N, CA, C and O atoms as CSV, one atom per row, in Angstrom:
chain,resi,resn,atom,element,x,y,z
A,1,MET,N,N,-2.708,-24.443,-0.012
A,1,MET,CA,C,-2.275,-23.608,0.376
A,1,MET,C,C,-2.143,-22.172,-0.389
A,1,MET,O,O,-1.463,-22.261,-1.411
A,2,HIS,N,N,-2.704,-20.728,-0.081
A,2,HIS,CA,C,-2.763,-19.939,-0.926
A,2,HIS,C,C,-2.421,-18.629,0.163
A,2,HIS,O,O,-2.198,-18.744,1.368
A,3,ILE,N,N,-2.454,-17.163,-0.766
A,3,ILE,CA,C,-2.738,-15.710,-0.133
A,3,ILE,C,C,-4.095,-15.695,0.260
A,3,ILE,O,O,-4.959,-16.281,-0.393
A,4,GLN,N,N,-4.347,-15.012,1.364
A,4,GLN,CA,C,-5.845,-14.683,1.531
A,4,GLN,C,C,-6.278,-12.964,1.048
A,4,GLN,O,O,-7.300,-12.517,0.529
A,5,ALA,N,N,-4.911,-12.256,1.518
A,5,ALA,CA,C,-5.342,-10.897,0.773
A,5,ALA,C,C,-4.175,-10.530,1.665
A,5,ALA,O,O,-3.510,-11.281,2.379
A,6,ILE,N,N,-3.997,-8.509,1.380
A,6,ILE,CA,C,-2.763,-8.249,1.537
A,6,ILE,C,C,-3.152,-7.620,3.017
A,6,ILE,O,O,-4.236,-7.061,3.182
A,7,HIS,N,N,-2.275,-7.744,3.979
A,7,HIS,CA,C,-2.615,-7.436,5.147
A,7,HIS,C,C,-2.571,-6.258,5.702
A,7,HIS,O,O,-3.488,-5.824,6.400
A,8,HIS,N,N,-1.146,-5.415,5.363
A,8,HIS,CA,C,-0.886,-4.112,5.757
A,8,HIS,C,C,0.549,-3.470,4.556
A,8,HIS,O,O,1.568,-3.979,4.089
A,9,ILE,N,N,-0.076,-2.224,4.468
A,9,ILE,CA,C,0.975,-1.339,3.499
A,9,ILE,C,C,1.743,-0.483,4.741
A,9,ILE,O,O,1.065,0.115,5.576
A,10,ALA,N,N,3.025,-0.478,4.779
A,10,ALA,CA,C,3.966,0.025,5.971
A,10,ALA,C,C,4.256,0.835,5.124
A,10,ALA,O,O,4.240,0.575,3.921
A,11,ILE,N,N,4.735,2.537,5.874
A,11,ILE,CA,C,5.283,3.681,5.022
A,11,ILE,C,C,5.907,4.085,6.317
A,11,ILE,O,O,5.488,4.008,7.471
A,12,ILE,N,N,7.376,4.679,5.654
A,12,ILE,CA,C,8.074,5.464,6.697
A,12,ILE,C,C,8.181,7.164,6.715
A,12,ILE,O,O,8.718,7.763,5.783
A,13,ALA,N,N,7.610,7.850,7.874
A,13,ALA,CA,C,7.415,9.254,7.481
A,13,ALA,C,C,8.889,9.793,7.760
A,13,ALA,O,O,9.835,9.430,8.459
A,14,THR,N,N,8.577,11.016,6.721
A,14,THR,CA,C,9.863,11.915,6.992
A,14,THR,C,C,10.093,12.698,8.238
A,14,THR,O,O,11.086,12.955,8.920
A,15,ASP,N,N,8.335,13.099,8.317
A,15,ASP,CA,C,8.012,13.915,8.994
A,15,ASP,C,C,6.702,12.837,9.294
A,15,ASP,O,O,6.089,12.227,8.418
A,16,TYR,N,N,6.362,12.751,11.249
A,16,TYR,CA,C,5.412,11.827,11.549
A,16,TYR,C,C,4.517,12.892,11.416
A,16,TYR,O,O,3.997,13.076,10.315
A,17,LEU,N,N,4.254,13.616,12.347
A,17,LEU,CA,C,2.979,14.349,12.742
A,17,LEU,C,C,2.686,15.123,11.068
A,17,LEU,O,O,1.499,15.096,10.745
A,18,ALA,N,N,3.291,15.536,10.415
A,18,ALA,CA,C,2.917,16.200,8.937
A,18,ALA,C,C,2.139,14.719,8.535
A,18,ALA,O,O,0.964,14.671,8.172
A,19,SER,N,N,2.759,13.890,8.632
A,19,SER,CA,C,2.084,12.549,7.691
A,19,SER,C,C,0.898,12.128,8.534
A,19,SER,O,O,-0.094,12.049,7.809
A,20,LYS,N,N,0.701,11.907,9.465
A,20,LYS,CA,C,0.073,11.293,10.405
A,20,LYS,C,C,-1.396,12.621,10.263
A,20,LYS,O,O,-2.559,12.418,10.610
A,21,HIS,N,N,-1.078,13.346,9.923
A,21,HIS,CA,C,-2.385,14.456,10.046
A,21,HIS,C,C,-2.817,14.549,8.150
A,21,HIS,O,O,-3.866,14.747,7.536
A,22,PHE,N,N,-1.742,14.353,7.846
A,22,PHE,CA,C,-2.086,13.464,6.031
A,22,PHE,C,C,-3.090,12.908,5.778
A,22,PHE,O,O,-4.002,13.362,5.087
A,23,TYR,N,N,-3.038,11.579,6.446
A,23,TYR,CA,C,-3.470,10.598,6.495
A,23,TYR,C,C,-4.514,10.451,7.441
A,23,TYR,O,O,-5.082,9.400,7.144
A,24,THR,N,N,-5.168,11.069,8.629
A,24,THR,CA,C,-6.238,10.972,9.018
A,24,THR,C,C,-7.075,12.515,9.093
A,24,THR,O,O,-8.261,12.528,9.423
A,25,LYS,N,N,-6.370,13.746,8.768
A,25,LYS,CA,C,-7.832,14.310,8.263
A,25,LYS,C,C,-7.658,14.974,6.713
A,25,LYS,O,O,-8.296,15.939,6.292
A,26,ILE,N,N,-6.526,14.131,5.899
A,26,ILE,CA,C,-7.116,14.682,4.600
A,26,ILE,C,C,-7.486,13.630,3.916
A,26,ILE,O,O,-8.457,13.761,3.171
A,27,LEU,N,N,-6.888,12.491,3.990
A,27,LEU,CA,C,-7.460,11.494,3.630
A,27,LEU,C,C,-8.494,10.295,4.230
A,27,LEU,O,O,-8.867,9.238,3.722
A,28,GLY,N,N,-8.819,10.982,5.656
A,28,GLY,CA,C,-9.830,10.577,6.315
A,28,GLY,C,C,-9.515,8.680,7.058
A,28,GLY,O,O,-10.457,7.971,7.410
A,29,PHE,N,N,-8.496,8.370,7.113
A,29,PHE,CA,C,-8.194,7.258,7.692
A,29,PHE,C,C,-8.137,7.190,8.895
A,29,PHE,O,O,-7.430,8.036,9.443
A,30,GLN,N,N,-8.715,6.360,9.602
A,30,GLN,CA,C,-8.828,6.279,11.025
A,30,GLN,C,C,-8.004,5.564,12.198
A,30,GLN,O,O,-7.910,4.375,11.897
A,31,ILE,N,N,-7.481,5.781,13.207
A,31,ILE,CA,C,-6.703,5.953,14.082
A,31,ILE,C,C,-6.986,4.482,14.166
A,31,ILE,O,O,-8.203,4.375,14.016
A,32,ILE,N,N,-6.459,3.314,14.332
A,32,ILE,CA,C,-6.473,1.896,14.759
A,32,ILE,C,C,-5.719,1.798,16.537
A,32,ILE,O,O,-6.080,1.202,17.552
A,33,GLN,N,N,-4.625,2.645,16.244
A,33,GLN,CA,C,-3.789,2.095,17.864
A,33,GLN,C,C,-2.691,2.731,17.046
A,33,GLN,O,O,-2.252,2.482,15.923
A,34,GLU,N,N,-2.289,3.906,18.243
A,34,GLU,CA,C,-0.649,4.549,18.044
A,34,GLU,C,C,0.063,4.499,19.159
A,34,GLU,O,O,-0.346,5.173,20.104
A,35,VAL,N,N,1.139,3.795,19.301
A,35,VAL,CA,C,2.042,3.281,20.052
A,35,VAL,C,C,3.676,3.908,19.995
A,35,VAL,O,O,4.225,4.010,18.899
A,36,TYR,N,N,4.259,4.240,21.027
A,36,TYR,CA,C,5.750,5.012,21.004
A,36,TYR,C,C,6.209,3.511,21.352
A,36,TYR,O,O,5.711,2.761,22.192
A,37,ARG,N,N,7.493,3.225,20.326
A,37,ARG,CA,C,8.670,2.296,20.546
A,37,ARG,C,C,9.879,2.386,21.522
A,37,ARG,O,O,10.815,1.591,21.439
A,38,GLU,N,N,9.838,3.182,22.266
A,38,GLU,CA,C,10.668,3.650,23.093
A,38,GLU,C,C,12.030,2.977,22.671
A,38,GLU,O,O,12.981,3.671,22.314
A,39,GLN,N,N,12.096,1.517,22.728
A,39,GLN,CA,C,13.631,0.783,22.281
A,39,GLN,C,C,14.115,1.365,20.320
A,39,GLN,O,O,15.115,1.166,19.630
A,40,ARG,N,N,13.193,1.885,20.145
A,40,ARG,CA,C,13.652,2.142,18.321
A,40,ARG,C,C,13.184,3.446,18.674
A,40,ARG,O,O,12.408,3.716,17.758
A,41,ASN,N,N,13.204,4.600,19.619
A,41,ASN,CA,C,12.871,5.880,19.592
A,41,ASN,C,C,11.726,6.185,17.972
A,41,ASN,O,O,12.147,6.685,16.930
A,42,SER,N,N,10.324,5.728,18.210
A,42,SER,CA,C,9.750,5.695,16.427
A,42,SER,C,C,8.287,5.875,17.609
A,42,SER,O,O,8.049,5.906,18.816
A,43,TYR,N,N,7.703,5.944,16.484
A,43,TYR,CA,C,6.037,5.740,16.526
A,43,TYR,C,C,5.758,4.891,15.516
A,43,TYR,O,O,6.396,4.831,14.465
A,44,LYS,N,N,4.517,4.018,15.898
A,44,LYS,CA,C,3.828,3.335,15.332
A,44,LYS,C,C,2.327,3.581,14.940
A,44,LYS,O,O,1.601,2.971,15.725
A,45,CYS,N,N,1.762,4.135,14.177
A,45,CYS,CA,C,0.133,4.102,13.932
A,45,CYS,C,C,-0.660,3.155,13.123
A,45,CYS,O,O,-0.175,2.692,12.091
A,46,ASP,N,N,-1.603,2.900,13.439
A,46,ASP,CA,C,-2.089,1.886,12.751
A,46,ASP,C,C,-3.304,2.678,12.031
A,46,ASP,O,O,-4.205,2.990,12.809
A,47,LEU,N,N,-3.423,2.933,11.124
A,47,LEU,CA,C,-4.707,3.223,9.847
A,47,LEU,C,C,-5.539,2.573,9.803
A,47,LEU,O,O,-4.987,1.487,9.977
A,48,SER,N,N,-7.020,2.287,9.643
A,48,SER,CA,C,-7.941,1.540,9.229
A,48,SER,C,C,-8.000,2.085,7.911
A,48,SER,O,O,-8.004,3.316,7.905
A,49,VAL,N,N,-8.054,1.431,6.589
A,49,VAL,CA,C,-8.788,2.321,5.302
A,49,VAL,C,C,-9.879,1.600,4.770
A,49,VAL,O,O,-9.923,0.735,3.895
A,50,ASN,N,N,-10.922,2.229,5.608
A,50,ASN,CA,C,-12.534,2.383,4.905
A,50,ASN,C,C,-12.865,0.759,5.961
A,50,ASN,O,O,-13.728,0.046,5.448
A,51,GLY,N,N,-12.267,0.221,7.274
A,51,GLY,CA,C,-12.140,-0.739,7.890
A,51,GLY,C,C,-11.565,-2.302,6.924
A,51,GLY,O,O,-11.762,-3.399,7.447
A,52,LEU,N,N,-10.958,-2.223,5.699
A,52,LEU,CA,C,-11.001,-3.004,4.656
A,52,LEU,C,C,-9.317,-3.397,4.646
A,52,LEU,O,O,-8.909,-4.469,4.200
A,53,TYR,N,N,-8.386,-2.290,5.243
A,53,TYR,CA,C,-6.998,-2.263,4.730
A,53,TYR,C,C,-6.687,-1.520,5.924
A,53,TYR,O,O,-7.414,-0.797,6.606
A,54,GLN,N,N,-5.442,-1.839,6.054
A,54,GLN,CA,C,-4.434,-1.187,7.411
A,54,GLN,C,C,-3.196,-0.513,6.684
A,54,GLN,O,O,-2.638,-1.050,5.727
A,55,ILE,N,N,-2.903,0.418,7.092
A,55,ILE,CA,C,-1.568,1.223,6.740
A,55,ILE,C,C,-0.910,1.479,7.549
A,55,ILE,O,O,-1.108,2.547,8.129
A,56,GLU,N,N,0.107,0.674,7.935
A,56,GLU,CA,C,1.102,1.117,9.623
A,56,GLU,C,C,2.146,2.055,8.820
A,56,GLU,O,O,2.877,1.855,7.850
A,57,LEU,N,N,1.870,3.267,9.729
A,57,LEU,CA,C,2.626,4.611,9.669
A,57,LEU,C,C,3.863,5.000,10.679
A,57,LEU,O,O,3.635,5.691,11.673
A,58,PHE,N,N,5.334,4.469,10.341
A,58,PHE,CA,C,5.995,4.901,11.247
A,58,PHE,C,C,6.979,6.155,11.136
A,58,PHE,O,O,7.046,6.705,10.037
A,59,SER,N,N,7.728,6.635,12.170
A,59,SER,CA,C,8.396,7.604,12.164
A,59,SER,C,C,9.707,6.685,12.584
A,59,SER,O,O,9.524,5.715,13.319
A,60,PHE,N,N,11.501,7.125,11.932
A,60,PHE,CA,C,12.185,6.687,12.596
A,60,PHE,C,C,13.358,8.307,12.912
A,60,PHE,O,O,13.171,9.425,12.431
A,61,PRO,N,N,14.506,7.872,13.852
A,61,PRO,CA,C,15.235,8.999,14.125
A,61,PRO,C,C,15.727,9.792,12.559
A,61,PRO,O,O,15.685,10.902,12.030
A,62,GLU,N,N,16.255,8.229,12.236
A,62,GLU,CA,C,17.000,8.843,10.473
A,62,GLU,C,C,16.288,7.856,9.638
A,62,GLU,O,O,16.025,6.701,9.974
A,63,VAL,N,N,16.066,8.301,8.763
A,63,VAL,CA,C,15.375,7.754,7.459
A,63,VAL,C,C,16.277,8.053,5.927
A,63,VAL,O,O,16.890,9.120,5.948
A,64,ALA,N,N,16.405,7.302,4.735
A,64,ALA,CA,C,16.962,6.865,3.941
A,64,ALA,C,C,15.943,7.719,2.613
A,64,ALA,O,O,14.893,7.148,2.319
A,65,LEU,N,N,16.137,8.467,2.192
A,65,LEU,CA,C,15.040,8.915,0.737
A,65,LEU,C,C,15.406,8.019,0.069
A,65,LEU,O,O,16.455,7.381,0.151
A,66,ARG,N,N,14.194,7.871,-0.938
A,66,ARG,CA,C,13.442,7.503,-2.109
A,66,ARG,C,C,14.418,7.756,-2.989
A,66,ARG,O,O,14.832,8.883,-3.263
A,67,ALA,N,N,14.969,6.296,-3.645
A,67,ALA,CA,C,15.967,6.644,-4.988
A,67,ALA,C,C,15.872,7.659,-5.839
A,67,ALA,O,O,16.672,8.569,-6.059
A,68,SER,N,N,14.423,7.342,-6.482
A,68,SER,CA,C,14.036,8.337,-7.448
A,68,SER,C,C,12.548,8.175,-7.389
A,68,SER,O,O,12.009,7.657,-6.411
A,69,ARG,N,N,11.808,8.658,-8.536
A,69,ARG,CA,C,10.170,9.333,-8.127
A,69,ARG,C,C,9.704,9.137,-9.899
A,69,ARG,O,O,10.391,9.324,-10.904
A,70,PRO,N,N,8.242,8.680,-9.755
A,70,PRO,CA,C,8.171,6.786,-8.959
A,70,PRO,C,C,8.594,5.877,-9.568
A,70,PRO,O,O,7.917,4.852,-9.492
A,71,GLU,N,N,10.084,5.818,-10.575
A,71,GLU,CA,C,10.223,4.523,-11.595
A,71,GLU,C,C,11.088,4.023,-10.458
A,71,GLU,O,O,10.666,2.868,-10.397
A,72,ALA,N,N,11.950,4.105,-9.579
A,72,ALA,CA,C,12.932,3.450,-8.924
A,72,ALA,C,C,12.516,1.737,-8.654
A,72,ALA,O,O,11.387,1.359,-8.967
A,73,ALA,N,N,13.342,0.940,-8.163
A,73,ALA,CA,C,12.939,-0.199,-8.451
A,73,ALA,C,C,12.133,-0.524,-7.346
A,73,ALA,O,O,12.114,0.228,-6.372
A,74,GLY,N,N,11.386,-1.677,-7.385
A,74,GLY,CA,C,10.383,-1.828,-5.861
A,74,GLY,C,C,9.093,-1.259,-6.100
A,74,GLY,O,O,8.782,-0.971,-7.256
A,75,LEU,N,N,7.985,-0.983,-4.770
A,75,LEU,CA,C,6.975,-0.923,-5.153
A,75,LEU,C,C,6.824,0.774,-6.008
A,75,LEU,O,O,7.467,1.744,-5.608
A,76,ARG,N,N,5.966,0.829,-7.079
A,76,ARG,CA,C,6.060,2.191,-7.428
A,76,ARG,C,C,5.233,2.882,-6.735
A,76,ARG,O,O,5.554,4.013,-6.369
A,77,HIS,N,N,4.194,2.422,-6.465
A,77,HIS,CA,C,3.302,3.734,-5.590
A,77,HIS,C,C,2.091,2.850,-5.237
A,77,HIS,O,O,1.985,1.710,-5.688
A,78,LEU,N,N,1.063,3.483,-4.311
A,78,LEU,CA,C,0.245,2.884,-3.657
A,78,LEU,C,C,-1.134,3.323,-4.357
A,78,LEU,O,O,-1.210,4.533,-4.571
A,79,ALA,N,N,-2.027,2.694,-4.676
A,79,ALA,CA,C,-3.321,3.882,-5.485
A,79,ALA,C,C,-4.523,3.445,-4.287
A,79,ALA,O,O,-4.519,2.563,-3.429
A,80,PHE,N,N,-5.609,4.567,-4.686
A,80,PHE,CA,C,-7.096,4.387,-3.819
A,80,PHE,C,C,-7.822,4.260,-4.651
A,80,PHE,O,O,-7.666,4.611,-5.821
A,81,ALA,N,N,-8.801,3.696,-4.138
A,81,ALA,CA,C,-9.739,3.796,-5.338
A,81,ALA,C,C,-11.175,4.318,-4.838
A,81,ALA,O,O,-11.802,3.736,-3.952
A,82,VAL,N,N,-11.664,5.552,-5.539
A,82,VAL,CA,C,-12.596,6.642,-5.042
A,82,VAL,C,C,-13.757,6.136,-6.235
A,82,VAL,O,O,-13.678,5.322,-7.154
A,83,ALA,N,N,-15.021,7.157,-5.679
A,83,ALA,CA,C,-15.655,7.103,-6.439
A,83,ALA,C,C,-15.596,8.541,-7.416
A,83,ALA,O,O,-16.336,8.571,-8.400
A,84,ASN,N,N,-14.867,9.506,-7.176
A,84,ASN,CA,C,-14.994,10.943,-7.579
A,84,ASN,C,C,-13.807,11.200,-7.542
A,84,ASN,O,O,-13.361,11.345,-6.404
A,85,VAL,N,N,-12.806,11.364,-8.722
A,85,VAL,CA,C,-11.495,11.619,-8.859
A,85,VAL,C,C,-11.231,13.173,-8.458
A,85,VAL,O,O,-10.308,13.567,-7.745
A,86,GLN,N,N,-12.565,14.233,-9.264
A,86,GLN,CA,C,-12.056,15.080,-9.388
A,86,GLN,C,C,-12.237,15.886,-8.288
A,86,GLN,O,O,-11.643,16.957,-8.166
A,87,GLU,N,N,-13.275,15.305,-7.205
A,87,GLU,CA,C,-13.155,15.801,-5.720
A,87,GLU,C,C,-11.886,16.114,-4.902
A,87,GLU,O,O,-11.411,17.136,-4.408
A,88,TRP,N,N,-11.502,14.698,-4.968
A,88,TRP,CA,C,-10.082,14.061,-4.121
A,88,TRP,C,C,-8.869,14.717,-4.817
A,88,TRP,O,O,-7.830,14.929,-4.191
A,89,HIS,N,N,-9.031,15.070,-6.261
A,89,HIS,CA,C,-8.027,16.195,-6.553
A,89,HIS,C,C,-8.236,18.186,-5.624
A,89,HIS,O,O,-7.530,19.074,-5.144
A,90,LYS,N,N,-9.543,17.898,-5.869
A,90,LYS,CA,C,-9.652,19.662,-5.443
A,90,LYS,C,C,-9.169,19.472,-3.541
A,90,LYS,O,O,-8.332,20.158,-2.955
A,91,LYS,N,N,-9.758,18.678,-3.124
A,91,LYS,CA,C,-9.680,18.414,-1.432
A,91,LYS,C,C,-7.940,18.700,-1.435
A,91,LYS,O,O,-7.513,19.825,-1.172
A,92,ILE,N,N,-7.142,17.710,-1.716
A,92,ILE,CA,C,-5.875,17.828,-1.644
A,92,ILE,C,C,-5.241,19.162,-2.200
A,92,ILE,O,O,-4.359,19.847,-1.681
A,93,VAL,N,N,-5.646,19.279,-2.917
A,93,VAL,CA,C,-4.787,20.853,-3.491
A,93,VAL,C,C,-5.388,22.090,-2.979
A,93,VAL,O,O,-4.891,23.174,-3.285
A,94,ASP,N,N,-6.609,21.994,-2.082
A,94,ASP,CA,C,-7.134,22.853,-1.477
A,94,ASP,C,C,-6.191,22.887,-0.181
A,94,ASP,O,O,-5.659,23.888,0.298
A,95,ASN,N,N,-6.099,21.467,0.312
A,95,ASN,CA,C,-5.220,21.464,1.779
A,95,ASN,C,C,-3.595,21.737,1.434
A,95,ASN,O,O,-2.765,21.468,2.303
A,96,GLY,N,N,-3.208,22.235,0.248
A,96,GLY,CA,C,-2.147,22.257,0.328
A,96,GLY,C,C,-0.949,20.921,-0.452
A,96,GLY,O,O,0.257,20.899,-0.698
A,97,GLY,N,N,-1.703,20.284,-0.564
A,97,GLY,CA,C,-0.691,19.290,-1.628
A,97,GLY,C,C,-0.644,19.685,-3.208
A,97,GLY,O,O,-1.196,20.582,-3.846
A,98,TYR,N,N,0.469,18.376,-3.658
A,98,TYR,CA,C,0.756,18.977,-4.808
A,98,TYR,C,C,-0.319,17.753,-5.687
A,98,TYR,O,O,-0.506,16.621,-5.240
A,99,CYS,N,N,-0.636,18.015,-6.353
A,99,CYS,CA,C,-1.392,16.696,-7.370
A,99,CYS,C,C,-1.217,16.902,-9.100
A,99,CYS,O,O,-1.574,17.894,-9.735
A,100,GLU,N,N,-0.660,15.849,-9.564
A,100,GLU,CA,C,0.006,15.823,-11.278
A,100,GLU,C,C,-2.225,15.897,-11.398
A,100,GLU,O,O,-3.246,15.630,-10.763
A,101,GLN,N,N,-1.609,16.587,-12.995
A,101,GLN,CA,C,-3.247,16.672,-14.103
A,101,GLN,C,C,-3.538,15.099,-14.122
A,101,GLN,O,O,-2.852,14.087,-14.266
A,102,ILE,N,N,-5.241,15.464,-13.849
A,102,ILE,CA,C,-6.043,13.972,-13.834
A,102,ILE,C,C,-6.058,13.760,-15.306
A,102,ILE,O,O,-6.315,14.599,-16.170
A,103,ARG,N,N,-5.760,12.583,-15.449
A,103,ARG,CA,C,-5.598,11.707,-16.849
A,103,ARG,C,C,-6.633,10.605,-16.505
A,103,ARG,O,O,-7.048,10.251,-15.402
A,104,VAL,N,N,-7.033,10.017,-18.147
A,104,VAL,CA,C,-7.755,9.046,-18.189
A,104,VAL,C,C,-7.024,7.585,-18.595
A,104,VAL,O,O,-5.960,7.749,-19.192
A,105,ASP,N,N,-7.228,6.850,-18.479
A,105,ASP,CA,C,-6.363,5.134,-18.589
A,105,ASP,C,C,-6.414,4.842,-19.306
A,105,ASP,O,O,-7.599,4.576,-19.509
A,106,ASP,N,N,-5.595,4.513,-20.454
A,106,ASP,CA,C,-6.018,4.150,-21.963
A,106,ASP,C,C,-6.632,2.959,-22.454
A,106,ASP,O,O,-7.148,2.734,-23.549
A,107,TYR,N,N,-6.419,1.913,-20.998
A,107,TYR,CA,C,-7.093,0.224,-21.157
A,107,TYR,C,C,-8.471,0.585,-20.778
A,107,TYR,O,O,-9.426,0.292,-21.496
A,108,THR,N,N,-8.656,1.578,-19.019
A,108,THR,CA,C,-9.941,1.337,-19.255
A,108,THR,C,C,-10.611,2.573,-18.868
A,108,THR,O,O,-11.400,2.504,-17.926
A,109,GLY,N,N,-10.455,3.489,-19.341
A,109,GLY,CA,C,-11.588,4.712,-19.161
A,109,GLY,C,C,-11.330,5.665,-18.543
A,109,GLY,O,O,-11.325,6.834,-18.929
A,110,LYS,N,N,-10.998,5.079,-17.125
A,110,LYS,CA,C,-11.213,5.697,-15.866
A,110,LYS,C,C,-10.156,6.416,-15.938
A,110,LYS,O,O,-9.160,6.250,-16.642
A,111,HIS,N,N,-10.567,7.806,-14.651
A,111,HIS,CA,C,-9.598,8.760,-14.441
A,111,HIS,C,C,-8.816,8.551,-13.242
A,111,HIS,O,O,-9.340,7.841,-12.384
A,112,PHE,N,N,-7.829,8.959,-13.043
A,112,PHE,CA,C,-6.772,9.132,-11.631
A,112,PHE,C,C,-5.497,10.073,-12.091
A,112,PHE,O,O,-5.141,10.514,-13.184
A,113,PHE,N,N,-4.917,10.188,-10.603
A,113,PHE,CA,C,-4.279,11.136,-10.818
A,113,PHE,C,C,-2.710,10.881,-9.369
A,113,PHE,O,O,-2.753,10.555,-8.183
A,114,PHE,N,N,-1.810,11.158,-10.094
A,114,PHE,CA,C,-0.905,10.559,-8.885
A,114,PHE,C,C,-0.817,12.143,-8.145
A,114,PHE,O,O,-1.215,13.240,-8.537
A,115,PHE,N,N,-0.235,11.788,-7.129
A,115,PHE,CA,C,0.104,12.928,-5.720
A,115,PHE,C,C,1.024,12.278,-4.677
A,115,PHE,O,O,1.254,11.069,-4.697
A,116,GLN,N,N,1.523,13.083,-3.801
A,116,GLN,CA,C,2.199,12.502,-3.349
A,116,GLN,C,C,2.099,12.992,-1.382
A,116,GLN,O,O,1.726,14.105,-1.014
A,117,ASP,N,N,2.519,11.882,-0.429
A,117,ASP,CA,C,2.412,12.471,1.135
A,117,ASP,C,C,3.342,13.125,1.240
A,117,ASP,O,O,4.205,13.293,0.378
A,118,PRO,N,N,3.283,13.800,2.799
A,118,PRO,CA,C,4.582,14.462,3.129
A,118,PRO,C,C,5.720,14.006,2.831
A,118,PRO,O,O,6.376,14.658,2.019
A,119,SER,N,N,6.201,12.962,3.300
A,119,SER,CA,C,7.152,12.328,2.793
A,119,SER,C,C,7.182,11.846,1.431
A,119,SER,O,O,7.208,10.661,1.098
A,120,GLY,N,N,7.176,12.838,0.680
A,120,GLY,CA,C,6.920,12.038,-0.992
A,120,GLY,C,C,7.125,10.891,-1.348
A,120,GLY,O,O,8.024,10.522,-2.103
A,121,GLN,N,N,6.072,10.042,-0.685
A,121,GLN,CA,C,5.694,8.833,-1.048
A,121,GLN,C,C,4.777,8.853,-2.242
A,121,GLN,O,O,3.832,9.600,-1.985
A,122,PRO,N,N,4.673,8.293,-3.528
A,122,PRO,CA,C,4.063,8.326,-4.798
A,122,PRO,C,C,2.688,7.488,-4.013
A,122,PRO,O,O,2.657,6.529,-3.242
A,123,LEU,N,N,1.760,8.233,-4.534
A,123,LEU,CA,C,0.477,7.743,-4.597
A,123,LEU,C,C,-0.657,8.383,-5.566
A,123,LEU,O,O,-0.579,9.464,-6.150
A,124,GLU,N,N,-1.545,7.617,-5.591
A,124,GLU,CA,C,-2.591,7.732,-6.701
A,124,GLU,C,C,-4.200,7.591,-6.425
A,124,GLU,O,O,-4.577,6.623,-5.764
A,125,MET,N,N,-4.907,8.290,-6.790
A,125,MET,CA,C,-6.445,8.193,-6.760
A,125,MET,C,C,-7.004,7.810,-8.212
A,125,MET,O,O,-6.921,8.441,-9.266
A,126,TYR,N,N,-7.597,6.577,-7.931
A,126,TYR,CA,C,-7.864,5.621,-8.964
A,126,TYR,C,C,-9.625,5.606,-8.751
A,126,TYR,O,O,-10.198,5.310,-7.703
A,127,GLU,N,N,-10.464,6.126,-10.418
A,127,GLU,CA,C,-11.992,5.945,-10.393
A,127,GLU,C,C,-12.247,4.318,-9.924
A,127,GLU,O,O,-11.687,3.296,-10.321
A,128,GLN,N,N,-12.996,4.452,-9.222
A,128,GLN,CA,C,-13.885,3.038,-8.889
A,128,GLN,C,C,-14.628,2.933,-10.177
A,128,GLN,O,O,-15.417,2.006,-10.361
């Protein structure tokens, strides 16, 4: 018995439409399915990350904010592997996002930077 893979990552948005725009138009993820769940007054949008992974983007009428950034207990951040960190940094900044400075990993020598989605979820672009 063994775990085969990660099935999905779930993200609750504070502003569903802004987050949907961010993940589809800026990061380029494809919508697999979007449904409105009337009993929960909530949207659920399944997004494909390069056909390999899936992000579930949720809206809820009321959400609790993250305790702190990003060193709160629990999941620290979600990192995406990219070929060109500099291009992604520029694209996010050009679209109104805030990115920390590009850094170099002390152990791997790879470039990376942290940024956040419209709900303040901590994300990272990491050189493949």
